[in-house]
All heavy atoms as TSV, in Angstrom:
chain	resi	resn	atom	element	x	y	z
A	1	MET	N	N	21.777	6.018	-13.166
A	1	MET	CA	C	20.628	5.158	-13.031
A	1	MET	C	C	19.450	6.016	-12.555
A	1	MET	O	O	19.596	6.865	-11.690
A	1	MET	CB	C	20.944	4.052	-12.024
A	1	MET	CG	C	19.797	3.140	-11.760
A	1	MET	SD	S	20.197	1.749	-10.690
A	1	MET	CE	C	21.581	1.038	-11.513
A	2	ARG	N	N	18.290	5.779	-13.129
A	2	ARG	CA	C	17.072	6.498	-12.753
A	2	ARG	C	C	16.337	5.682	-11.697
A	2	ARG	O	O	15.989	4.520	-11.934
A	2	ARG	CB	C	16.186	6.682	-13.979
A	2	ARG	CG	C	14.933	7.448	-13.708
A	2	ARG	CD	C	14.143	7.618	-15.007
A	2	ARG	NE	N	12.900	8.285	-14.761
A	2	ARG	CZ	C	11.741	7.660	-14.546
A	2	ARG	NH1	N	11.696	6.351	-14.584
A	2	ARG	NH2	N	10.640	8.343	-14.323
A	3	LEU	N	N	16.113	6.300	-10.525
A	3	LEU	CA	C	15.434	5.636	-9.415
A	3	LEU	C	C	14.321	6.533	-8.892
A	3	LEU	O	O	14.412	7.756	-8.971
A	3	LEU	CB	C	16.424	5.351	-8.277
A	3	LEU	CG	C	17.621	4.476	-8.626
A	3	LEU	CD1	C	18.636	4.504	-7.503
A	3	LEU	CD2	C	17.179	3.061	-8.923
A	4	ILE	N	N	13.294	5.933	-8.341
A	4	ILE	CA	C	12.227	6.680	-7.686
A	4	ILE	C	C	12.416	6.474	-6.188
A	4	ILE	O	O	12.212	5.372	-5.678
A	4	ILE	CB	C	10.842	6.213	-8.167
A	4	ILE	CG1	C	10.744	6.443	-9.677
A	4	ILE	CG2	C	9.736	6.979	-7.450
A	4	ILE	CD1	C	10.296	5.263	-10.422
A	5	ILE	N	N	12.867	7.528	-5.515
A	5	ILE	CA	C	13.227	7.443	-4.107
A	5	ILE	C	C	12.218	8.250	-3.295
A	5	ILE	O	O	12.101	9.465	-3.465
A	5	ILE	CB	C	14.655	7.973	-3.877
A	5	ILE	CG1	C	15.637	7.196	-4.759
A	5	ILE	CG2	C	15.028	7.890	-2.400
A	5	ILE	CD1	C	16.994	7.836	-4.882
A	6	ASN	N	N	11.483	7.548	-2.441
A	6	ASN	CA	C	10.428	8.176	-1.634
A	6	ASN	C	C	9.511	9.037	-2.494
A	6	ASN	O	O	9.147	10.145	-2.133
A	6	ASN	CB	C	11.023	8.975	-0.486
A	6	ASN	CG	C	11.694	8.089	0.541
A	6	ASN	OD1	O	11.470	6.885	0.582
A	6	ASN	ND2	N	12.528	8.667	1.369
A	7	GLY	N	N	9.182	8.509	-3.682
A	7	GLY	CA	C	8.228	9.170	-4.558
A	7	GLY	C	C	8.809	10.194	-5.514
A	7	GLY	O	O	8.089	10.734	-6.344
A	8	GLU	N	N	10.114	10.484	-5.415
A	8	GLU	CA	C	10.738	11.473	-6.284
A	8	GLU	C	C	11.754	10.802	-7.204
A	8	GLU	O	O	12.586	10.026	-6.753
A	8	GLU	CB	C	11.442	12.550	-5.456
A	8	GLU	CG	C	10.480	13.392	-4.647
A	8	GLU	CD	C	11.185	14.528	-3.933
A	8	GLU	OE1	O	12.298	14.907	-4.347
A	8	GLU	OE2	O	10.627	15.019	-2.959
A	9	THR	N	N	11.688	11.123	-8.488
A	9	THR	CA	C	12.619	10.551	-9.451
A	9	THR	C	C	13.965	11.252	-9.344
A	9	THR	O	O	14.035	12.476	-9.312
A	9	THR	CB	C	12.070	10.695	-10.873
A	9	THR	OG1	O	10.807	10.032	-10.940
A	9	THR	CG2	C	13.011	10.083	-11.890
A	10	GLN	N	N	15.015	10.431	-9.246
A	10	GLN	CA	C	16.378	10.953	-9.192
A	10	GLN	C	C	17.262	10.120	-10.110
A	10	GLN	O	O	17.028	8.933	-10.301
A	10	GLN	CB	C	16.939	10.875	-7.777
A	10	GLN	CG	C	16.223	11.749	-6.778
A	10	GLN	CD	C	16.931	11.760	-5.437
A	10	GLN	OE1	O	18.146	11.682	-5.358
A	10	GLN	NE2	N	16.155	11.866	-4.372
A	11	THR	N	N	18.283	10.751	-10.654
A	11	THR	CA	C	19.298	10.041	-11.418
A	11	THR	C	C	20.559	10.053	-10.588
A	11	THR	O	O	21.046	11.121	-10.203
A	11	THR	CB	C	19.534	10.712	-12.784
A	11	THR	OG1	O	18.292	10.716	-13.491
A	11	THR	CG2	C	20.572	9.960	-13.587
A	12	ILE	N	N	21.073	8.867	-10.294
A	12	ILE	CA	C	22.216	8.747	-9.394
A	12	ILE	C	C	23.057	7.544	-9.821
A	12	ILE	O	O	22.516	6.536	-10.263
A	12	ILE	CB	C	21.735	8.645	-7.926
A	12	ILE	CG1	C	22.875	8.765	-6.961
A	12	ILE	CG2	C	20.904	7.426	-7.703
A	12	ILE	CD1	C	22.432	9.072	-5.533
A	13	ALA	N	N	24.376	7.665	-9.713
A	13	ALA	CA	C	25.298	6.617	-10.171
A	13	ALA	C	C	25.630	5.656	-9.027
A	13	ALA	O	O	26.629	5.822	-8.336
A	13	ALA	CB	C	26.570	7.240	-10.723
A	14	VAL	N	N	24.767	4.677	-8.822
A	14	VAL	CA	C	24.983	3.637	-7.810
A	14	VAL	C	C	24.541	2.304	-8.400
A	14	VAL	O	O	23.794	2.266	-9.369
A	14	VAL	CB	C	24.205	3.919	-6.502
A	14	VAL	CG1	C	24.701	5.200	-5.848
A	14	VAL	CG2	C	22.712	3.986	-6.750
A	15	THR	N	N	25.000	1.210	-7.783
A	15	THR	CA	C	24.572	-0.106	-8.258
A	15	THR	C	C	23.916	-0.938	-7.171
A	15	THR	O	O	23.223	-1.898	-7.479
A	15	THR	CB	C	25.755	-0.898	-8.843
A	15	THR	OG1	O	26.764	-1.038	-7.846
A	15	THR	CG2	C	26.332	-0.202	-10.067
A	16	THR	N	N	24.136	-0.587	-5.887
A	16	THR	CA	C	23.536	-1.352	-4.798
A	16	THR	C	C	22.784	-0.429	-3.854
A	16	THR	O	O	23.001	0.787	-3.833
A	16	THR	CB	C	24.599	-2.113	-3.974
A	16	THR	OG1	O	25.422	-1.165	-3.299
A	16	THR	CG2	C	25.430	-3.037	-4.842
A	17	LEU	N	N	21.941	-1.028	-3.055
A	17	LEU	CA	C	21.170	-0.259	-2.090
A	17	LEU	C	C	22.084	0.410	-1.062
A	17	LEU	O	O	21.860	1.571	-0.701
A	17	LEU	CB	C	20.146	-1.169	-1.388
A	17	LEU	CG	C	19.196	-0.490	-0.422
A	17	LEU	CD1	C	18.434	0.656	-1.075
A	17	LEU	CD2	C	18.233	-1.517	0.156
A	18	SER	N	N	23.105	-0.262	-0.602
A	18	SER	CA	C	24.011	0.352	0.381
A	18	SER	C	C	24.746	1.547	-0.227
A	18	SER	O	O	24.958	2.559	0.453
A	18	SER	CB	C	24.994	-0.666	0.951
A	18	SER	OG	O	25.818	-1.177	-0.056
A	19	GLN	N	N	25.116	1.470	-1.506
A	19	GLN	CA	C	25.746	2.612	-2.169
A	19	GLN	C	C	24.782	3.795	-2.248
A	19	GLN	O	O	25.183	4.947	-2.065
A	19	GLN	CB	C	26.217	2.237	-3.571
A	19	GLN	CG	C	27.395	1.319	-3.605
A	19	GLN	CD	C	27.735	0.873	-5.014
A	19	GLN	OE1	O	27.036	1.200	-5.987
A	19	GLN	NE2	N	28.809	0.116	-5.145
A	20	LEU	N	N	23.528	3.514	-2.531
A	20	LEU	CA	C	22.523	4.576	-2.589
A	20	LEU	C	C	22.385	5.259	-1.238
A	20	LEU	O	O	22.378	6.487	-1.147
A	20	LEU	CB	C	21.170	4.010	-3.030
A	20	LEU	CG	C	20.016	5.007	-3.006
A	20	LEU	CD1	C	20.235	6.119	-4.023
A	20	LEU	CD2	C	18.701	4.305	-3.221
A	21	LEU	N	N	22.274	4.483	-0.172
A	21	LEU	CA	C	22.130	5.066	1.154
A	21	LEU	C	C	23.337	5.935	1.512
A	21	LEU	O	O	23.184	7.022	2.074
A	21	LEU	CB	C	21.929	3.971	2.198
A	21	LEU	CG	C	20.630	3.173	2.059
A	21	LEU	CD1	C	20.621	2.007	3.035
A	21	LEU	CD2	C	19.418	4.057	2.246
A	22	ALA	N	N	24.534	5.484	1.176
A	22	ALA	CA	C	25.737	6.266	1.438
A	22	ALA	C	C	25.737	7.557	0.614
A	22	ALA	O	O	26.067	8.635	1.134
A	22	ALA	CB	C	26.983	5.437	1.142
A	23	ALA	N	N	25.350	7.467	-0.649
A	23	ALA	CA	C	25.327	8.647	-1.517
A	23	ALA	C	C	24.326	9.688	-1.033
A	23	ALA	O	O	24.535	10.891	-1.210
A	23	ALA	CB	C	25.009	8.229	-2.955
A	24	LEU	N	N	23.248	9.233	-0.405
A	24	LEU	CA	C	22.211	10.145	0.099
A	24	LEU	C	C	22.436	10.525	1.567
A	24	LEU	O	O	21.597	11.188	2.164
A	24	LEU	CB	C	20.830	9.500	-0.062
A	24	LEU	CG	C	20.400	9.220	-1.496
A	24	LEU	CD1	C	19.068	8.483	-1.507
A	24	LEU	CD2	C	20.319	10.509	-2.308
A	25	ASP	N	N	23.574	10.107	2.123
A	25	ASP	CA	C	23.940	10.404	3.519
A	25	ASP	C	C	22.966	9.833	4.540
A	25	ASP	O	O	22.721	10.439	5.580
A	25	ASP	CB	C	24.106	11.909	3.742
A	25	ASP	CG	C	25.327	12.457	3.024
A	25	ASP	OD1	O	26.341	11.734	2.939
A	25	ASP	OD2	O	25.263	13.599	2.540
A	26	TYR	N	N	22.397	8.678	4.237
A	26	TYR	CA	C	21.589	7.961	5.218
A	26	TYR	C	C	22.500	6.990	5.949
A	26	TYR	O	O	23.171	6.176	5.321
A	26	TYR	CB	C	20.462	7.159	4.550
A	26	TYR	CG	C	19.285	7.987	4.132
A	26	TYR	CD1	C	19.119	8.351	2.802
A	26	TYR	CD2	C	18.332	8.387	5.050
A	26	TYR	CE1	C	18.019	9.097	2.407
A	26	TYR	CE2	C	17.231	9.132	4.662
A	26	TYR	CZ	C	17.089	9.488	3.342
A	26	TYR	OH	O	16.007	10.216	2.959
A	27	GLU	N	N	22.524	7.089	7.258
A	27	GLU	CA	C	23.359	6.197	8.055
A	27	GLU	C	C	22.574	5.732	9.261
A	27	GLU	O	O	21.598	6.351	9.654
A	27	GLU	CB	C	24.625	6.910	8.520
A	27	GLU	CG	C	25.560	7.278	7.393
A	27	GLU	CD	C	26.840	7.914	7.894
A	27	GLU	OE1	O	27.193	7.688	9.071
A	27	GLU	OE2	O	27.466	8.633	7.112
A	28	GLY	N	N	23.021	4.655	9.852
A	28	GLY	CA	C	22.418	4.190	11.087
A	28	GLY	C	C	21.685	2.876	10.934
A	28	GLY	O	O	21.320	2.465	9.842
A	29	ASP	N	N	21.489	2.251	12.066
A	29	ASP	CA	C	20.824	0.953	12.099
A	29	ASP	C	C	19.310	1.074	12.091
A	29	ASP	O	O	18.615	0.080	11.951
A	29	ASP	CB	C	21.249	0.187	13.360
A	29	ASP	CG	C	22.713	-0.199	13.313
A	29	ASP	OD1	O	23.265	-0.312	12.200
A	29	ASP	OD2	O	23.301	-0.390	14.384
A	30	TRP	N	N	18.785	2.255	12.240
A	30	TRP	CA	C	17.341	2.421	12.401
A	30	TRP	C	C	16.622	2.724	11.101
A	30	TRP	O	O	15.485	3.157	11.104
A	30	TRP	CB	C	17.059	3.520	13.421
A	30	TRP	CG	C	17.509	3.098	14.777
A	30	TRP	CD1	C	18.664	3.453	15.412
A	30	TRP	CD2	C	16.836	2.211	15.663
A	30	TRP	NE1	N	18.745	2.844	16.627
A	30	TRP	CE2	C	17.628	2.077	16.819
A	30	TRP	CE3	C	15.643	1.507	15.586
A	30	TRP	CZ2	C	17.254	1.270	17.886
A	30	TRP	CZ3	C	15.274	0.714	16.654
A	30	TRP	CH2	C	16.076	0.608	17.784
A	31	LEU	N	N	17.259	2.495	9.980
A	31	LEU	CA	C	16.610	2.711	8.695
A	31	LEU	C	C	15.806	1.480	8.285
A	31	LEU	O	O	16.230	0.355	8.501
A	31	LEU	CB	C	17.648	2.950	7.599
A	31	LEU	CG	C	18.470	4.215	7.654
A	31	LEU	CD1	C	19.525	4.190	6.560
A	31	LEU	CD2	C	17.600	5.432	7.511
A	32	ALA	N	N	14.684	1.725	7.671
A	32	ALA	CA	C	13.925	0.651	7.026
A	32	ALA	C	C	13.958	0.947	5.534
A	32	ALA	O	O	13.772	2.090	5.114
A	32	ALA	CB	C	12.494	0.619	7.532
A	33	THR	N	N	14.247	-0.075	4.735
A	33	THR	CA	C	14.330	0.126	3.292
A	33	THR	C	C	13.484	-0.915	2.561
A	33	THR	O	O	13.404	-2.068	2.976
A	33	THR	CB	C	15.790	0.015	2.800
A	33	THR	OG1	O	16.327	-1.228	3.208
A	33	THR	CG2	C	16.645	1.146	3.337
A	34	ALA	N	N	12.875	-0.461	1.476
A	34	ALA	CA	C	12.107	-1.359	0.621
A	34	ALA	C	C	12.414	-1.005	-0.829
A	34	ALA	O	O	12.597	0.162	-1.170
A	34	ALA	CB	C	10.616	-1.225	0.886
A	35	VAL	N	N	12.502	-2.025	-1.665
A	35	VAL	CA	C	12.705	-1.838	-3.101
A	35	VAL	C	C	11.555	-2.537	-3.809
A	35	VAL	O	O	11.316	-3.727	-3.603
A	35	VAL	CB	C	14.064	-2.416	-3.555
A	35	VAL	CG1	C	14.209	-2.287	-5.063
A	35	VAL	CG2	C	15.212	-1.728	-2.838
A	36	ASN	N	N	10.810	-1.751	-4.575
A	36	ASN	CA	C	9.639	-2.257	-5.299
A	36	ASN	C	C	8.674	-2.990	-4.368
A	36	ASN	O	O	8.103	-4.019	-4.713
A	36	ASN	CB	C	10.072	-3.152	-6.463
A	36	ASN	CG	C	10.927	-2.403	-7.457
A	36	ASN	OD1	O	10.673	-1.242	-7.741
A	36	ASN	ND2	N	11.949	-3.051	-7.969
A	37	GLY	N	N	8.527	-2.458	-3.167
A	37	GLY	CA	C	7.579	-3.005	-2.206
A	37	GLY	C	C	8.092	-4.134	-1.346
A	37	GLY	O	O	7.397	-4.594	-0.450
A	38	ASP	N	N	9.309	-4.598	-1.594
A	38	ASP	CA	C	9.890	-5.693	-0.813
A	38	ASP	C	C	10.865	-5.138	0.217
A	38	ASP	O	O	11.803	-4.412	-0.146
A	38	ASP	CB	C	10.635	-6.685	-1.711
A	38	ASP	CG	C	9.702	-7.419	-2.657
A	38	ASP	OD1	O	8.554	-7.698	-2.255
A	38	ASP	OD2	O	10.121	-7.701	-3.794
A	39	LEU	N	N	10.664	-5.494	1.472
A	39	LEU	CA	C	11.557	-5.073	2.539
A	39	LEU	C	C	12.938	-5.669	2.317
A	39	LEU	O	O	13.077	-6.856	2.030
A	39	LEU	CB	C	11.009	-5.543	3.895
A	39	LEU	CG	C	11.837	-5.172	5.114
A	39	LEU	CD1	C	11.836	-3.668	5.322
A	39	LEU	CD2	C	11.291	-5.879	6.341
A	40	ILE	N	N	13.967	-4.827	2.430
A	40	ILE	CA	C	15.352	-5.287	2.294
A	40	ILE	C	C	16.012	-5.139	3.664
A	40	ILE	O	O	16.133	-4.029	4.184
A	40	ILE	CB	C	16.133	-4.471	1.238
A	40	ILE	CG1	C	15.386	-4.446	-0.095
A	40	ILE	CG2	C	17.552	-5.028	1.084
A	40	ILE	CD1	C	15.138	-5.793	-0.719
A	41	HIS	N	N	16.420	-6.236	4.237
A	41	HIS	CA	C	17.037	-6.222	5.552
A	41	HIS	C	C	18.424	-5.596	5.497
A	41	HIS	O	O	19.108	-5.665	4.467
A	41	HIS	CB	C	17.128	-7.643	6.117
A	41	HIS	CG	C	15.786	-8.237	6.366
A	41	HIS	ND1	N	15.041	-7.938	7.477
A	41	HIS	CD2	C	15.037	-9.089	5.627
A	41	HIS	CE1	C	13.900	-8.588	7.426
A	41	HIS	NE2	N	13.867	-9.295	6.306
A	42	ARG	N	N	18.826	-5.004	6.586
A	42	ARG	CA	C	20.104	-4.304	6.686
A	42	ARG	C	C	21.269	-5.166	6.189
A	42	ARG	O	O	22.126	-4.709	5.439
A	42	ARG	CB	C	20.336	-3.866	8.143
A	42	ARG	CG	C	21.648	-3.193	8.384
A	42	ARG	CD	C	21.847	-2.795	9.833
A	42	ARG	NE	N	21.526	-3.913	10.706
A	42	ARG	CZ	C	20.773	-3.815	11.795
A	42	ARG	NH1	N	20.269	-2.670	12.158
A	42	ARG	NH2	N	20.525	-4.871	12.531
A	43	GLU	N	N	21.295	-6.430	6.576
A	43	GLU	CA	C	22.416	-7.290	6.201
A	43	GLU	C	C	22.426	-7.647	4.709
A	43	GLU	O	O	23.430	-8.151	4.197
A	43	GLU	CB	C	22.446	-8.567	7.046
A	43	GLU	CG	C	21.206	-9.403	6.963
A	43	GLU	CD	C	20.122	-9.043	7.983
A	43	GLU	OE1	O	20.250	-8.035	8.705
A	43	GLU	OE2	O	19.128	-9.773	8.025
A	44	ASP	N	N	21.345	-7.359	3.997
A	44	ASP	CA	C	21.263	-7.669	2.565
A	44	ASP	C	C	21.497	-6.456	1.667
A	44	ASP	O	O	21.523	-6.589	0.439
A	44	ASP	CB	C	19.896	-8.276	2.239
A	44	ASP	CG	C	19.669	-9.599	2.942
A	44	ASP	OD1	O	20.666	-10.330	3.151
A	44	ASP	OD2	O	18.510	-9.893	3.290
A	45	ARG	N	N	21.666	-5.277	2.239
A	45	ARG	CA	C	21.780	-4.047	1.442
A	45	ARG	C	C	23.020	-4.014	0.560
A	45	ARG	O	O	22.987	-3.485	-0.546
A	45	ARG	CB	C	21.762	-2.822	2.354
A	45	ARG	CG	C	20.428	-2.608	3.015
A	45	ARG	CD	C	20.479	-1.439	3.956
A	45	ARG	NE	N	19.246	-1.365	4.720
A	45	ARG	CZ	C	19.133	-0.732	5.864
A	45	ARG	NH1	N	20.168	-0.105	6.383
A	45	ARG	NH2	N	17.973	-0.723	6.489
A	46	ASP	N	N	24.138	-4.577	1.032
A	46	ASP	CA	C	25.368	-4.565	0.229
A	46	ASP	C	C	25.210	-5.390	-1.044
A	46	ASP	O	O	25.809	-5.069	-2.070
A	46	ASP	CB	C	26.546	-5.130	1.020
A	46	ASP	CG	C	27.037	-4.182	2.097
A	46	ASP	OD1	O	26.758	-2.971	2.003
A	46	ASP	OD2	O	27.690	-4.662	3.039
A	47	ASP	N	N	24.428	-6.437	-0.987
A	47	ASP	CA	C	24.270	-7.354	-2.116
A	47	ASP	C	C	23.048	-7.070	-2.980
A	47	ASP	O	O	22.884	-7.701	-4.021
A	47	ASP	CB	C	24.181	-8.796	-1.607
A	47	ASP	CG	C	25.449	-9.224	-0.892
A	47	ASP	OD1	O	26.544	-8.824	-1.324
A	47	ASP	OD2	O	25.343	-9.956	0.108
A	48	HIS	N	N	22.192	-6.149	-2.537
A	48	HIS	CA	C	20.954	-5.914	-3.289
A	48	HIS	C	C	21.215	-4.954	-4.451
A	48	HIS	O	O	21.388	-3.755	-4.265
A	48	HIS	CB	C	19.848	-5.363	-2.387
A	48	HIS	CG	C	18.532	-5.365	-3.079
A	48	HIS	ND1	N	17.676	-6.438	-3.037
A	48	HIS	CD2	C	17.953	-4.448	-3.894
A	48	HIS	CE1	C	16.618	-6.176	-3.768
A	48	HIS	NE2	N	16.763	-4.975	-4.309
A	49	ALA	N	N	21.240	-5.500	-5.668
A	49	ALA	CA	C	21.474	-4.701	-6.875
A	49	ALA	C	C	20.232	-3.896	-7.229
A	49	ALA	O	O	19.106	-4.380	-7.103
A	49	ALA	CB	C	21.855	-5.607	-8.034
A	50	LEU	N	N	20.460	-2.672	-7.672
A	50	LEU	CA	C	19.369	-1.807	-8.106
A	50	LEU	C	C	19.309	-1.790	-9.626
A	50	LEU	O	O	20.313	-1.995	-10.304
A	50	LEU	CB	C	19.583	-0.391	-7.568
A	50	LEU	CG	C	19.584	-0.253	-6.052
A	50	LEU	CD1	C	19.927	1.178	-5.656
A	50	LEU	CD2	C	18.245	-0.675	-5.468
A	51	ASN	N	N	18.109	-1.528	-10.146
A	51	ASN	CA	C	17.870	-1.455	-11.587
A	51	ASN	C	C	17.166	-0.147	-11.913
A	51	ASN	O	O	16.503	0.447	-11.055
A	51	ASN	CB	C	16.990	-2.624	-12.044
A	51	ASN	CG	C	17.645	-3.954	-11.774
A	51	ASN	OD1	O	18.706	-4.244	-12.303
A	51	ASN	ND2	N	17.034	-4.757	-10.928
A	52	ASP	N	N	17.300	0.292	-13.158
A	52	ASP	CA	C	16.585	1.493	-13.590
A	52	ASP	C	C	15.110	1.389	-13.235
A	52	ASP	O	O	14.500	0.326	-13.366
A	52	ASP	CB	C	16.721	1.686	-15.096
A	52	ASP	CG	C	18.011	2.397	-15.469
A	52	ASP	OD1	O	18.526	3.186	-14.656
A	52	ASP	OD2	O	18.501	2.159	-16.582
A	53	ASN	N	N	14.560	2.499	-12.782
A	53	ASN	CA	C	13.143	2.652	-12.447
A	53	ASN	C	C	12.707	1.886	-11.208
A	53	ASN	O	O	11.501	1.752	-10.974
A	53	ASN	CB	C	12.254	2.297	-13.638
A	53	ASN	CG	C	12.516	3.213	-14.808
A	53	ASN	OD1	O	12.575	4.428	-14.654
A	53	ASN	ND2	N	12.714	2.643	-15.975
A	54	ASP	N	N	13.649	1.380	-10.399
A	54	ASP	CA	C	13.270	0.786	-9.114
A	54	ASP	C	C	12.649	1.856	-8.229
A	54	ASP	O	O	13.038	3.021	-8.264
A	54	ASP	CB	C	14.490	0.196	-8.396
A	54	ASP	CG	C	14.832	-1.210	-8.840
A	54	ASP	OD1	O	14.026	-1.830	-9.575
A	54	ASP	OD2	O	15.903	-1.690	-8.446
A	55	ARG	N	N	11.671	1.421	-7.440
A	55	ARG	CA	C	11.031	2.300	-6.455
A	55	ARG	C	C	11.604	1.967	-5.088
A	55	ARG	O	O	11.434	0.854	-4.604
A	55	ARG	CB	C	9.522	2.097	-6.434
A	55	ARG	CG	C	8.844	2.561	-7.676
A	55	ARG	CD	C	7.322	2.404	-7.549
A	55	ARG	NE	N	6.666	3.142	-8.581
A	55	ARG	CZ	C	6.389	4.446	-8.524
A	55	ARG	NH1	N	6.702	5.132	-7.463
A	55	ARG	NH2	N	5.787	5.043	-9.529
A	56	ILE	N	N	12.286	2.941	-4.485
A	56	ILE	CA	C	12.927	2.737	-3.198
A	56	ILE	C	C	12.223	3.591	-2.153
A	56	ILE	O	O	11.969	4.775	-2.381
A	56	ILE	CB	C	14.429	3.109	-3.261
A	56	ILE	CG1	C	15.179	2.126	-4.167
A	56	ILE	CG2	C	15.073	3.069	-1.894
A	56	ILE	CD1	C	15.494	2.646	-5.477
A	57	GLU	N	N	11.917	2.970	-1.043
A	57	GLU	CA	C	11.360	3.692	0.103
A	57	GLU	C	C	12.392	3.613	1.223
A	57	GLU	O	O	12.883	2.530	1.551
A	57	GLU	CB	C	10.043	3.075	0.563
A	57	GLU	CG	C	8.935	3.137	-0.465
A	57	GLU	CD	C	8.502	4.550	-0.804
A	57	GLU	OE1	O	8.550	5.435	0.093
A	57	GLU	OE2	O	8.138	4.796	-1.956
A	58	ILE	N	N	12.729	4.762	1.785
A	58	ILE	CA	C	13.665	4.835	2.903
A	58	ILE	C	C	12.928	5.510	4.050
A	58	ILE	O	O	12.476	6.651	3.914
A	58	ILE	CB	C	14.916	5.647	2.530
A	58	ILE	CG1	C	15.590	5.059	1.286
A	58	ILE	CG2	C	15.886	5.696	3.715
A	58	ILE	CD1	C	16.648	5.961	0.676
A	59	LEU	N	N	12.797	4.794	5.136
A	59	LEU	CA	C	12.082	5.307	6.289
A	59	LEU	C	C	13.036	5.470	7.467
A	59	LEU	O	O	13.836	4.577	7.741
A	59	LEU	CB	C	10.948	4.357	6.683
A	59	LEU	CG	C	9.929	4.097	5.572
A	59	LEU	CD1	C	8.998	2.984	5.970
A	59	LEU	CD2	C	9.146	5.356	5.270
A	60	THR	N	N	12.938	6.592	8.126
A	60	THR	CA	C	13.735	6.846	9.319
A	60	THR	C	C	12.787	7.108	10.482
A	60	THR	O	O	11.667	7.587	10.288
A	60	THR	CB	C	14.655	8.068	9.135
A	60	THR	OG1	O	13.865	9.209	8.827
A	60	THR	CG2	C	15.652	7.846	8.014
A	61	PRO	N	N	13.202	6.796	11.714
A	61	PRO	CA	C	12.327	7.026	12.868
A	61	PRO	C	C	12.155	8.508	13.144
A	61	PRO	O	O	13.046	9.316	12.858
A	61	PRO	CB	C	13.053	6.330	14.011
A	61	PRO	CG	C	14.479	6.292	13.584
A	61	PRO	CD	C	14.475	6.236	12.085
A	62	MET	N	N	11.007	8.855	13.685
A	62	MET	CA	C	10.719	10.225	14.100
A	62	MET	C	C	10.465	10.231	15.604
A	62	MET	O	O	9.854	9.297	16.111
A	62	MET	CB	C	9.471	10.763	13.400
A	62	MET	CG	C	9.598	11.023	11.955
A	62	MET	SD	S	8.035	11.644	11.328
A	62	MET	CE	C	8.366	13.366	11.320
A	63	GLN	N	N	10.891	11.282	16.232
A	63	GLN	CA	C	10.542	11.443	17.643
A	63	GLN	C	C	9.390	12.423	17.725
A	63	GLN	O	O	9.255	13.318	16.921
A	63	GLN	CB	C	11.731	11.976	18.427
A	63	GLN	CG	C	12.797	10.938	18.644
A	63	GLN	CD	C	13.882	11.482	19.569
A	63	GLN	OE1	O	14.280	12.610	19.451
A	63	GLN	NE2	N	14.300	10.645	20.491
A	64	GLY	N	N	8.620	12.220	18.701
A	64	GLY	CA	C	7.490	13.126	18.898
A	64	GLY	C	C	6.643	12.633	20.041
A	64	GLY	O	O	6.914	11.618	20.642
A	65	GLY	N	N	5.628	13.364	20.300
A	65	GLY	CA	C	4.820	12.881	21.398
A	65	GLY	C	C	3.660	13.692	21.690
A	65	GLY	O	O	2.975	14.404	21.228
């Protein structure tokens, strides 16, 4: 499947958002995810099906000061 992840096009064999996060080694409760501009809550990631050319944004917290 062809996906645009954080602005970069990738081809990856997944069908759900949770599968994508696992394949990319993203873990933890502090992730924010959006598909085509819509926020996807953590509890909905297992059921959220992905489609070719979906735009996915994955945000992780940064420390700094």
